[in-house]
Structure formats: structure tokens, C-alpha cells
N, CA, C and O atoms as CSV, one atom per row, in Angstrom:
chain,resi,resn,atom,element,x,y,z
A,1,UNK,N,N,-10.485,2.123,13.539
A,1,UNK,CA,C,-9.541,2.477,12.493
A,1,UNK,C,C,-10.235,2.483,11.134
A,1,UNK,O,O,-11.194,1.746,10.907
A,2,UNK,N,N,-9.737,3.318,10.250
A,2,UNK,CA,C,-10.248,3.396,8.882
A,2,UNK,C,C,-9.163,4.017,8.027
A,2,UNK,O,O,-8.613,5.061,8.378
A,3,UNK,N,N,-8.854,3.387,6.914
A,3,UNK,CA,C,-7.826,3.900,6.004
A,3,UNK,C,C,-8.489,4.588,4.816
A,3,UNK,O,O,-9.440,4.068,4.232
A,4,UNK,N,N,-7.979,5.751,4.472
A,4,UNK,CA,C,-8.415,6.459,3.272
A,4,UNK,C,C,-7.293,6.313,2.259
A,4,UNK,O,O,-6.198,6.841,2.454
A,5,UNK,N,N,-7.564,5.600,1.185
A,5,UNK,CA,C,-6.569,5.374,0.139
A,5,UNK,C,C,-6.812,6.397,-0.964
A,5,UNK,O,O,-7.843,6.367,-1.635
A,6,UNK,N,N,-5.867,7.288,-1.142
A,6,UNK,CA,C,-5.993,8.351,-2.148
A,6,UNK,C,C,-5.150,7.969,-3.355
A,6,UNK,O,O,-3.973,7.633,-3.225
A,7,UNK,N,N,-5.765,8.026,-4.522
A,7,UNK,CA,C,-5.080,7.640,-5.748
A,7,UNK,C,C,-5.397,8.631,-6.852
A,7,UNK,O,O,-6.277,9.480,-6.709
A,8,UNK,N,N,-4.682,8.515,-7.938
A,8,UNK,CA,C,-4.957,9.300,-9.140
A,8,UNK,C,C,-5.267,8.329,-10.276
A,8,UNK,O,O,-4.797,7.192,-10.257
A,9,UNK,N,N,-6.050,8.760,-11.264
A,9,UNK,CA,C,-6.435,7.869,-12.362
A,9,UNK,C,C,-5.319,7.716,-13.400
A,9,UNK,O,O,-5.463,8.108,-14.558
A,10,UNK,N,N,-4.209,7.137,-12.952
A,10,UNK,CA,C,-3.050,6.902,-13.820
A,10,UNK,C,C,-2.567,5.476,-13.602
A,10,UNK,O,O,-2.932,4.850,-12.607
A,11,UNK,N,N,-1.755,4.950,-14.512
A,11,UNK,CA,C,-1.193,3.612,-14.286
A,11,UNK,C,C,-0.399,3.529,-12.979
A,11,UNK,O,O,-0.480,2.525,-12.272
A,12,UNK,N,N,0.361,4.567,-12.655
A,12,UNK,CA,C,1.113,4.564,-11.390
A,12,UNK,C,C,0.163,4.586,-10.196
A,12,UNK,O,O,0.389,3.898,-9.201
A,13,UNK,N,N,-0.895,5.377,-10.303
A,13,UNK,CA,C,-1.890,5.431,-9.236
A,13,UNK,C,C,-2.541,4.084,-9.019
A,13,UNK,O,O,-2.739,3.663,-7.879
A,14,UNK,N,N,-2.878,3.401,-10.107
A,14,UNK,CA,C,-3.484,2.071,-10.007
A,14,UNK,C,C,-2.517,1.092,-9.354
A,14,UNK,O,O,-2.911,0.321,-8.480
A,15,UNK,N,N,-1.277,1.117,-9.765
A,15,UNK,CA,C,-0.266,0.222,-9.195
A,15,UNK,C,C,-0.166,0.416,-7.681
A,15,UNK,O,O,-0.201,-0.550,-6.919
A,16,UNK,N,N,-0.041,1.671,-7.256
A,16,UNK,CA,C,0.084,1.958,-5.829
A,16,UNK,C,C,-1.197,1.623,-5.069
A,16,UNK,O,O,-1.140,1.157,-3.931
A,17,UNK,N,N,-2.352,1.860,-5.694
A,17,UNK,CA,C,-3.621,1.522,-5.058
A,17,UNK,C,C,-3.714,0.022,-4.816
A,17,UNK,O,O,-4.136,-0.408,-3.743
A,18,UNK,N,N,-3.325,-0.771,-5.801
A,18,UNK,CA,C,-3.371,-2.228,-5.628
A,18,UNK,C,C,-2.506,-2.667,-4.451
A,18,UNK,O,O,-2.908,-3.532,-3.673
A,19,UNK,N,N,-1.325,-2.077,-4.318
A,19,UNK,CA,C,-0.450,-2.407,-3.188
A,19,UNK,C,C,-1.102,-2.011,-1.864
A,19,UNK,O,O,-1.089,-2.778,-0.902
A,20,UNK,N,N,-1.670,-0.814,-1.828
A,20,UNK,CA,C,-2.296,-0.331,-0.595
A,20,UNK,C,C,-3.505,-1.182,-0.219
A,20,UNK,O,O,-3.703,-1.495,0.955
A,21,UNK,N,N,-4.312,-1.558,-1.209
A,21,UNK,CA,C,-5.480,-2.406,-0.947
A,21,UNK,C,C,-5.030,-3.745,-0.364
A,21,UNK,O,O,-5.624,-4.243,0.593
A,22,UNK,N,N,-3.996,-4.313,-0.937
A,22,UNK,CA,C,-3.479,-5.585,-0.432
A,22,UNK,C,C,-3.074,-5.457,1.041
A,22,UNK,O,O,-3.384,-6.328,1.854
A,23,UNK,N,N,-2.390,-4.380,1.372
A,23,UNK,CA,C,-1.919,-4.187,2.751
A,23,UNK,C,C,-3.084,-4.020,3.724
A,23,UNK,O,O,-3.121,-4.686,4.758
A,24,UNK,N,N,-4.042,-3.136,3.405
A,24,UNK,CA,C,-5.141,-2.914,4.355
A,24,UNK,C,C,-6.019,-4.148,4.486
A,24,UNK,O,O,-6.575,-4.399,5.555
A,25,UNK,N,N,-6.150,-4.917,3.420
A,25,UNK,CA,C,-6.915,-6.164,3.526
A,25,UNK,C,C,-6.186,-7.172,4.406
A,25,UNK,O,O,-6.807,-7.832,5.240
A,26,UNK,N,N,-4.882,-7.295,4.228
A,26,UNK,CA,C,-4.111,-8.214,5.067
A,26,UNK,C,C,-4.175,-7.799,6.532
A,26,UNK,O,O,-4.196,-8.652,7.419
A,27,UNK,N,N,-4.207,-6.506,6.786
A,27,UNK,CA,C,-4.260,-5.999,8.163
A,27,UNK,C,C,-5.693,-5.912,8.689
A,27,UNK,O,O,-5.921,-5.567,9.848
A,28,UNK,N,N,-6.661,-6.232,7.811
A,28,UNK,CA,C,-8.087,-6.207,8.154
A,28,UNK,C,C,-8.538,-4.831,8.650
A,28,UNK,O,O,-9.275,-4.711,9.628
A,29,UNK,N,N,-8.075,-3.811,7.950
A,29,UNK,CA,C,-8.462,-2.432,8.257
A,29,UNK,C,C,-9.534,-2.015,7.249
A,29,UNK,O,O,-9.314,-2.114,6.042
A,30,UNK,N,N,-10.684,-1.551,7.726
A,30,UNK,CA,C,-11.682,-1.051,6.781
A,30,UNK,C,C,-11.122,0.165,6.041
A,30,UNK,O,O,-10.323,0.928,6.585
A,31,UNK,N,N,-11.559,0.330,4.785
A,31,UNK,CA,C,-10.991,1.409,3.976
A,31,UNK,C,C,-11.948,1.855,2.892
A,31,UNK,O,O,-12.923,1.173,2.573
A,32,UNK,N,N,-11.652,3.001,2.339
A,32,UNK,CA,C,-12.356,3.527,1.189
A,32,UNK,C,C,-11.354,4.266,0.320
A,32,UNK,O,O,-10.235,4.555,0.744
A,33,UNK,N,N,-11.772,4.566,-0.901
A,33,UNK,CA,C,-10.869,5.160,-1.886
A,33,UNK,C,C,-11.347,6.558,-2.277
A,33,UNK,O,O,-12.539,6.792,-2.480
A,34,UNK,N,N,-10.396,7.471,-2.375
A,34,UNK,CA,C,-10.637,8.812,-2.903
A,34,UNK,C,C,-9.799,8.944,-4.167
A,34,UNK,O,O,-8.598,8.672,-4.157
A,35,UNK,N,N,-10.437,9.363,-5.255
A,35,UNK,CA,C,-9.713,9.592,-6.504
A,35,UNK,C,C,-9.405,11.085,-6.599
A,35,UNK,O,O,-10.310,11.917,-6.657
A,36,UNK,N,N,-8.132,11.403,-6.614
A,36,UNK,CA,C,-7.670,12.784,-6.715
A,36,UNK,C,C,-7.340,13.088,-8.178
A,36,UNK,O,O,-6.940,12.203,-8.934
A,37,UNK,N,N,-7.513,14.343,-8.559
A,37,UNK,CA,C,-7.244,14.785,-9.937
A,37,UNK,C,C,-8.081,13.986,-10.941
A,37,UNK,O,O,-7.602,13.583,-12.001
A,38,UNK,N,N,-9.334,13.775,-10.573
A,38,UNK,CA,C,-10.252,12.996,-11.397
A,38,UNK,C,C,-10.629,13.763,-12.660
A,38,UNK,O,O,-10.769,14.985,-12.638
A,39,UNK,N,N,-10.789,13.037,-13.751
A,39,UNK,CA,C,-11.121,13.644,-15.043
A,39,UNK,C,C,-12.587,13.456,-15.425
A,39,UNK,O,O,-12.990,13.809,-16.533
A,40,UNK,N,N,-13.381,12.906,-14.519
A,40,UNK,CA,C,-14.804,12.656,-14.758
A,40,UNK,C,C,-15.063,11.690,-15.902
A,40,UNK,O,O,-16.123,11.735,-16.525
A,41,UNK,N,N,-14.116,10.832,-16.178
A,41,UNK,CA,C,-14.352,9.797,-17.177
A,41,UNK,C,C,-14.020,8.453,-16.543
A,41,UNK,O,O,-13.247,8.366,-15.589
A,42,UNK,N,N,-14.622,7.415,-17.096
A,42,UNK,CA,C,-14.385,6.069,-16.581
A,42,UNK,C,C,-12.910,5.730,-16.758
A,42,UNK,O,O,-12.349,5.907,-17.839
A,43,UNK,N,N,-12.295,5.249,-15.701
A,43,UNK,CA,C,-10.857,4.994,-15.741
A,43,UNK,C,C,-10.534,3.586,-15.278
A,43,UNK,O,O,-11.410,2.831,-14.857
A,44,UNK,N,N,-9.261,3.254,-15.367
A,44,UNK,CA,C,-8.792,1.957,-14.884
A,44,UNK,C,C,-9.021,1.823,-13.383
A,44,UNK,O,O,-9.160,0.708,-12.880
A,45,UNK,N,N,-9.062,2.936,-12.666
A,45,UNK,CA,C,-9.352,2.899,-11.231
A,45,UNK,C,C,-10.790,2.438,-11.020
A,45,UNK,O,O,-11.058,1.612,-10.148
A,46,UNK,N,N,-11.715,2.970,-11.817
A,46,UNK,CA,C,-13.116,2.551,-11.725
A,46,UNK,C,C,-13.255,1.063,-12.020
A,46,UNK,O,O,-13.984,0.348,-11.332
A,47,UNK,N,N,-12.554,0.610,-13.039
A,47,UNK,CA,C,-12.611,-0.805,-13.410
A,47,UNK,C,C,-12.107,-1.680,-12.262
A,47,UNK,O,O,-12.756,-2.657,-11.887
A,48,UNK,N,N,-10.958,-1.326,-11.713
A,48,UNK,CA,C,-10.387,-2.081,-10.597
A,48,UNK,C,C,-11.312,-2.029,-9.379
A,48,UNK,O,O,-11.531,-3.045,-8.719
A,49,UNK,N,N,-11.851,-0.851,-9.086
A,49,UNK,CA,C,-12.757,-0.705,-7.942
A,49,UNK,C,C,-13.975,-1.609,-8.097
A,49,UNK,O,O,-14.429,-2.220,-7.129
A,50,UNK,N,N,-14.500,-1.692,-9.311
A,50,UNK,CA,C,-15.634,-2.575,-9.563
A,50,UNK,C,C,-15.279,-4.039,-9.385
A,50,UNK,O,O,-16.031,-4.800,-8.776
A,51,UNK,N,N,-14.133,-4.429,-9.918
A,51,UNK,CA,C,-13.684,-5.822,-9.802
A,51,UNK,C,C,-13.449,-6.222,-8.349
A,51,UNK,O,O,-13.716,-7.360,-7.963
A,52,UNK,N,N,-12.950,-5.290,-7.551
A,52,UNK,CA,C,-12.568,-5.587,-6.163
A,52,UNK,C,C,-13.608,-5.131,-5.131
A,52,UNK,O,O,-13.377,-5.230,-3.926
A,53,UNK,N,N,-14.754,-4.630,-5.613
A,53,UNK,CA,C,-15.810,-4.135,-4.724
A,53,UNK,C,C,-15.300,-3.078,-3.743
A,53,UNK,O,O,-15.615,-3.117,-2.554
A,54,UNK,N,N,-14.514,-2.143,-4.254
A,54,UNK,CA,C,-13.981,-1.075,-3.417
A,54,UNK,C,C,-15.021,0.028,-3.254
A,54,UNK,O,O,-15.808,0.293,-4.163
A,55,UNK,N,N,-15.016,0.658,-2.103
A,55,UNK,CA,C,-15.908,1.782,-1.846
A,55,UNK,C,C,-15.214,3.060,-2.303
A,55,UNK,O,O,-14.166,3.430,-1.773
A,56,UNK,N,N,-15.806,3.735,-3.294
A,56,UNK,CA,C,-15.285,5.028,-3.747
A,56,UNK,C,C,-15.959,6.107,-2.906
A,56,UNK,O,O,-17.157,6.357,-3.037
A,57,UNK,N,N,-15.182,6.733,-2.056
A,57,UNK,CA,C,-15.715,7.724,-1.127
A,57,UNK,C,C,-15.937,9.084,-1.774
A,57,UNK,O,O,-16.932,9.755,-1.500
A,58,UNK,N,N,-15.006,9.486,-2.633
A,58,UNK,CA,C,-15.079,10.826,-3.220
A,58,UNK,C,C,-14.198,10.904,-4.453
A,58,UNK,O,O,-13.243,10.142,-4.606
A,59,UNK,N,N,-14.533,11.831,-5.319
A,59,UNK,CA,C,-13.727,12.152,-6.497
A,59,UNK,C,C,-13.401,13.641,-6.422
A,59,UNK,O,O,-14.298,14.485,-6.393
A,60,UNK,N,N,-12.127,13.946,-6.394
A,60,UNK,CA,C,-11.693,15.341,-6.390
A,60,UNK,C,C,-11.237,15.653,-7.810
A,60,UNK,O,O,-10.302,15.024,-8.305
A,61,UNK,N,N,-11.873,16.603,-8.469
A,61,UNK,CA,C,-11.582,16.829,-9.885
A,61,UNK,C,C,-10.210,17.450,-10.134
A,61,UNK,O,O,-9.612,18.089,-9.267
A,62,UNK,N,N,-9.748,17.232,-11.350
A,62,UNK,CA,C,-8.562,17.942,-11.821
A,62,UNK,C,C,-9.040,19.352,-12.126
A,62,UNK,O,O,-9.692,19.580,-13.146
A,63,UNK,N,N,-8.724,20.298,-11.254
A,63,UNK,CA,C,-9.291,21.642,-11.326
A,63,UNK,C,C,-8.194,22.663,-11.037
A,63,UNK,O,O,-7.540,22.609,-9.996
A,64,UNK,N,N,-8.007,23.573,-11.952
A,64,UNK,CA,C,-6.945,24.579,-11.809
A,64,UNK,C,C,-7.119,25.421,-10.543
A,64,UNK,O,O,-6.131,25.787,-9.906
A,65,UNK,N,N,-8.357,25.728,-10.175
A,65,UNK,CA,C,-8.579,26.563,-8.988
A,65,UNK,C,C,-8.113,25.852,-7.713
A,65,UNK,O,O,-7.661,26.500,-6.769
A,66,UNK,N,N,-8.223,24.539,-7.687
A,66,UNK,CA,C,-7.726,23.771,-6.540
A,66,UNK,C,C,-6.207,23.869,-6.484
A,66,UNK,O,O,-5.630,24.079,-5.417
A,67,UNK,N,N,-5.565,23.717,-7.635
A,67,UNK,CA,C,-4.101,23.810,-7.696
A,67,UNK,C,C,-3.626,25.209,-7.305
A,67,UNK,O,O,-2.618,25.354,-6.613
A,68,UNK,N,N,-4.353,26.239,-7.750
A,68,UNK,CA,C,-3.972,27.612,-7.408
A,68,UNK,C,C,-4.075,27.857,-5.903
A,68,UNK,O,O,-3.188,28.468,-5.307
A,69,UNK,N,N,-5.151,27.382,-5.297
A,69,UNK,CA,C,-5.308,27.540,-3.845
A,69,UNK,C,C,-4.164,26.845,-3.119
A,69,UNK,O,O,-3.584,27.392,-2.181
A,70,UNK,N,N,-3.851,25.645,-3.561
A,70,UNK,CA,C,-2.758,24.883,-2.950
A,70,UNK,C,C,-1.431,25.630,-3.086
A,70,UNK,O,O,-0.651,25.693,-2.136
A,71,UNK,N,N,-1.177,26.195,-4.271
A,71,UNK,CA,C,0.091,26.902,-4.495
A,71,UNK,C,C,0.206,28.161,-3.635
A,71,UNK,O,O,1.308,28.645,-3.374
A,72,UNK,N,N,-0.935,28.685,-3.199
A,72,UNK,CA,C,-0.946,29.861,-2.326
A,72,UNK,C,C,-0.981,29.473,-0.847
A,72,UNK,O,O,-1.096,30.333,0.026
A,73,UNK,N,N,-0.881,28.173,-0.574
A,73,UNK,CA,C,-0.894,27.704,0.808
A,73,UNK,C,C,-2.274,27.696,1.442
A,73,UNK,O,O,-2.402,27.684,2.666
A,74,UNK,N,N,-3.307,27.701,0.606
A,74,UNK,CA,C,-4.682,27.710,1.108
A,74,UNK,C,C,-5.313,26.340,0.912
A,74,UNK,O,O,-4.976,25.608,-0.019
A,75,UNK,N,N,-6.228,26.012,1.803
A,75,UNK,CA,C,-7.041,24.820,1.601
A,75,UNK,C,C,-8.118,25.167,0.578
A,75,UNK,O,O,-8.729,26.233,0.658
A,76,UNK,N,N,-8.353,24.281,-0.374
A,76,UNK,CA,C,-9.367,24.630,-1.372
A,76,UNK,C,C,-10.764,24.610,-0.780
A,76,UNK,O,O,-11.702,25.115,-1.396
A,77,UNK,N,N,-10.920,24.035,0.404
A,77,UNK,CA,C,-12.215,24.121,1.076
A,77,UNK,C,C,-12.477,25.539,1.581
A,77,UNK,O,O,-13.626,25.912,1.818
A,78,UNK,N,N,-11.412,26.328,1.745
A,78,UNK,CA,C,-11.579,27.730,2.143
A,78,UNK,C,C,-11.983,28.593,0.955
A,78,UNK,O,O,-12.725,29.562,1.113
A,79,UNK,N,N,-11.504,28.247,-0.219
A,79,UNK,CA,C,-11.779,29.056,-1.406
A,79,UNK,C,C,-13.003,28.566,-2.176
A,79,UNK,O,O,-13.494,29.256,-3.069
A,80,UNK,N,N,-13.492,27.383,-1.833
A,80,UNK,CA,C,-14.654,26.818,-2.513
A,80,UNK,C,C,-15.608,26.220,-1.475
A,80,UNK,O,O,-15.471,25.051,-1.116
A,81,UNK,N,N,-16.572,27.009,-0.992
A,81,UNK,CA,C,-17.497,26.533,0.043
A,81,UNK,C,C,-18.202,25.204,-0.270
A,81,UNK,O,O,-18.414,24.415,0.650
A,82,UNK,N,N,-18.574,24.923,-1.529
A,82,UNK,CA,C,-19.196,23.622,-1.781
A,82,UNK,C,C,-18.289,22.444,-1.397
A,82,UNK,O,O,-18.774,21.398,-0.965
A,83,UNK,N,N,-16.984,22.619,-1.555
A,83,UNK,CA,C,-16.066,21.537,-1.184
A,83,UNK,C,C,-15.990,21.365,0.320
A,83,UNK,O,O,-15.771,20.256,0.808
A,84,UNK,N,N,-16.166,22.436,1.053
A,84,UNK,CA,C,-16.190,22.320,2.513
A,84,UNK,C,C,-17.346,21.416,2.926
A,84,UNK,O,O,-17.191,20.564,3.802
A,85,UNK,N,N,-18.496,21.600,2.299
A,85,UNK,CA,C,-19.671,20.774,2.581
A,85,UNK,C,C,-19.404,19.327,2.179
A,85,UNK,O,O,-19.726,18.404,2.928
A,86,UNK,N,N,-18.815,19.126,0.998
A,86,UNK,CA,C,-18.537,17.759,0.529
A,86,UNK,C,C,-17.565,17.036,1.449
A,86,UNK,O,O,-17.730,15.846,1.714
A,87,UNK,N,N,-16.550,17.751,1.939
A,87,UNK,CA,C,-15.592,17.112,2.840
A,87,UNK,C,C,-16.220,16.814,4.195
A,87,UNK,O,O,-15.862,15.826,4.836
A,88,UNK,N,N,-17.140,17.644,4.635
A,88,UNK,CA,C,-17.852,17.347,5.878
A,88,UNK,C,C,-18.671,16.072,5.699
A,88,UNK,O,O,-18.689,15.215,6.583
A,89,UNK,N,N,-19.345,15.946,4.564
A,89,UNK,CA,C,-20.114,14.727,4.287
A,89,UNK,C,C,-19.196,13.516,4.170
A,89,UNK,O,O,-19.547,12.420,4.607
A,90,UNK,N,N,-18.025,13.716,3.582
A,90,UNK,CA,C,-17.047,12.633,3.484
A,90,UNK,C,C,-16.630,12.182,4.877
A,90,UNK,O,O,-16.557,10.983,5.146
A,91,UNK,N,N,-16.359,13.129,5.758
A,91,UNK,CA,C,-15.978,12.790,7.135
A,91,UNK,C,C,-17.096,12.015,7.824
A,91,UNK,O,O,-16.834,11.043,8.532
A,92,UNK,N,N,-18.333,12.439,7.621
A,92,UNK,CA,C,-19.470,11.737,8.219
A,92,UNK,C,C,-19.586,10.316,7.675
A,92,UNK,O,O,-19.876,9.381,8.421
A,93,UNK,N,N,-19.358,10.159,6.375
A,93,UNK,CA,C,-19.411,8.839,5.747
A,93,UNK,C,C,-18.327,7.927,6.326
A,93,UNK,O,O,-18.577,6.753,6.596
A,94,UNK,N,N,-17.138,8.467,6.511
A,94,UNK,CA,C,-16.026,7.686,7.060
A,94,UNK,C,C,-16.320,7.292,8.502
A,94,UNK,O,O,-16.088,6.148,8.894
A,95,UNK,N,N,-16.824,8.226,9.286
A,95,UNK,CA,C,-17.143,7.928,10.685
A,95,UNK,C,C,-18.191,6.831,10.770
A,95,UNK,O,O,-18.068,5.921,11.590
A,96,UNK,N,N,-19.225,6.904,9.929
A,96,UNK,CA,C,-20.259,5.869,9.974
A,96,UNK,C,C,-19.734,4.528,9.475
A,96,UNK,O,O,-20.164,3.481,9.959
A,97,UNK,N,N,-18.812,4.543,8.518
A,97,UNK,CA,C,-18.236,3.297,8.001
A,97,UNK,C,C,-17.275,2.650,8.984
A,97,UNK,O,O,-17.122,1.428,9.001
A,98,UNK,N,N,-16.627,3.473,9.805
A,98,UNK,CA,C,-15.608,2.944,10.713
A,98,UNK,C,C,-16.194,2.475,12.032
A,98,UNK,O,O,-15.514,1.804,12.808
A,99,UNK,N,N,-17.441,2.817,12.295
A,99,UNK,CA,C,-18.063,2.408,13.543
A,99,UNK,C,C,-17.691,3.277,14.727
A,99,UNK,O,O,-18.022,2.949,15.867
A,100,UNK,N,N,-17.001,4.389,14.472
A,100,UNK,CA,C,-16.632,5.310,15.546
A,100,UNK,C,C,-17.859,6.137,15.906
A,100,UNK,O,O,-18.594,6.581,15.024
A,101,UNK,N,N,-18.079,6.341,17.193
A,101,UNK,CA,C,-19.242,7.148,17.594
A,101,UNK,C,C,-18.821,8.489,18.139
A,101,UNK,O,O,-19.670,9.293,18.523
């Protein structure tokens, strides 16, 4: 098992992330964090992740082209080949972290 905790760099995102971290730790489930709609600046999520030694798996930027693809019902990995590669690497990282072979 492996939990992927997806959050946004907002006060609400931080609040929900703290709750999710508490739950997965209590359940002893390995996990990592993905920051969605990232602004490429140091945020309260980064601060919390540092304090709690959280593994940041990926940062998905706040990008209009991603939102446009989503609004058209497309995966942004289809419209942006570099993201397809990044998500494949993310999957590999998760598999190696979870101990699944």
C-alpha cells in the first residue's frame, strides 16, 4: 500500500494535508505528497513538509494549459509529452517506495 496525498499551497490545503498525514501515520501507511497548482515559490506546505520530514513526490504547476486540457476532458499528459514522462517517473518512484515489485 502507498498513499498519495495531493494538496494545494493554500491554508485550506495545508489544513487538509495535516489531517491526511495524521490518518496515514496512524494507519502506518507509507505516503508521499504531490503539490497541485504549485506557484514555484516556497509555501506553507514546504515549511510543514520540512518540519514533518514529508516526501514531496511532485509539483504540478498552476498552468492554464493544464486547466484547458482538463476543461476539454483531456489528460494533460496527452497534450504535454514532458508531463507523461514525469508521471511515469512518479509512478516508478511510488512503486520503489512502496516495495511493490
